[in-house]
N, C-alpha and C positions, 0 to 999 in steps of 0.2 A: 618846472615838472605840473603837469597838468594836475587840478585837484577832482578829489574825486578816487574809487577805488578802479584798479587794473583791471577789472571786471567792466569797468564801464569804458576804458580806454587802448588797451593793448590791441584789439585787434585793428580799430581804427586808426590808430599810431601808425601799427605795422603797415597795413596798407598806405597810406598818407606817405609815408617814406619810401615805398616800394614809387607810387604815381613821381613823387618828385626825383628821386636818384632818376627814372627814366627818361623824364625830361631834361634831368639838366644833361643826359649822359647822351641824350637824341642830339641835344643843341652843339653840345661840345664833339663830338662823331663827325656833324655836319663840317666841320672845320677840313677834315682829311678826305671830305666826299663818299662819306658810308654814313648809311644808318645805324642805330643801335644793333637792329634786329640781324645785317648784314653783318656786324662785328661779331654778333655771339656765332652767327654760324660759321665766322673763319675761325672764330676761338674752339668750338667746339669740334670743327675738321682738323684744325692743329694737333690739337691733343688725343687724334684718335683718327689718322689720317686712314684709308679705307673701309670707312662707316660705309652703310650702306644708307641712300636718302631714306630708307622707311625706319630705319632707327632711329635717325637722326630727328625725324619729325617728332616720332615717339619721346624721345629725349627730350626735348624743346616744348614738349607739349601743343604743338602746333600740327594745324593740318596738312595734309600730305600735298594737296594744290598751293597754297599759302608758301608753305618752304619750296615748293620748286618754282614759283616766281623770285625768291628771291635767290637761291641759286643760279637763276636764269641771268638774273644780271649779274652778280658773281662772275658768270662766266664772260659776259660778255666784255669786264673790266680785266679778262685775265688773271685774275686769284683764284681760281678754285677750276677742277677739271673732272669730268665725269668720266670715269671708265666701266667698262661693259664686267660684270662679275665673269669670270673664268667657267666656272658652272652653271650659272642662270642667265643667260644674255639680255632676262627683263628686269636683270637687277643692276643697279647704277650704284658704284662706288665714288667718292669724293675724294679729292687729293686736291691739296693746295700746289699752286702754280710756285714757280721763283718768284715772281713778282709782287705775290702777297707777302714776303720776308719781311722785306722793309716796312710796308705798312703795319704789320704785326708788331714789329717792334715800334713804331710810334703811338700805335693804341697802348702797347704795353706800358707805355710814359705815361699816357692819357688816364689810364685806367688807374695808374698810381696816384696821380692828380687828383682825379676823382674821390679814391679813398682819403686820402688827405683831407680833401677838403671837407668830407662827409663828417671824418673823426678829430676834426679841429677841435683842441680844448679839451680831449679823451687821453689821457695819458697811456702808454702802449699796452701795460697788463690789464687795464680795464677793457681796453679793444679783444684784448683776447680773448678774456673772461665775456666779453659780450658774443664773440663770435661762436665760443661753445655753447652758449645759452642760446642763442640763437638755430644752432645746429641740434640741441635738445630739443626747442619747441616743434621745428620740422620734422625731428624722428617721430616725436610724439603725437604729431598731427597724420602721418602716412603710416603707423602702428593703428590709431584710429579709422584711416579711411580703410586699412586691409580687414579692419575687423568687422567694420561695418558691410562692406563686400562679400565677406565671408559670412556673415549673419545672413545677408539678402540669399545668398545663393541656399543656403540651408533652408531659409523658406519658399523658396520657390521651389527646390525639390521636395519639399513635403507635400505644398499644397496642388504643385504642377502641372 
C-alpha cells in the first residue's frame, strides 16, 4: 500500500490500473487476432444486437469515425454485419454474425483469465466489495459531471 493520503494516490492509482489492464488485455487479445477495442465492440453488440452505430459510439465514448473503422474491420473479418434501419436508411444497426459466436466464447474465457489475474490474492467477498465501491465512485463522478453540466447551462442561460 502506498504511503500517504488517499487524496494523493487514488486517482493516479485508478489511472495506472486502467492503463495496465488495457495493455495486458491488448496483449492477450492479440492471441485471438483481435484488439481490445474490437473486443469491446463485439461485446457491446452481443449485449444489444440491433444497436445503432451512433448509439454505440456514444456508449463507448468514441468518435464515430474511429468506431466506423473498427466496425469496418469487424465486418471484413465476418464477425459483425451492418443492416439498414427499416425506418431510416441513413442509420446502420449492428448485428453479430454466426462466426463471432465461437470467438466470443474464447474471449469470455480470456476475460475470466484477465479477471483472475487482476484479482489474484484478493478473496471473493473483498472483490465483490471492491466492485461495489468502484460502482459507487463511478456514480459519484457521473453525478458530479451532471451537476457541473447543469450549472454551466444555467450560467449560459443567465448570461446569454
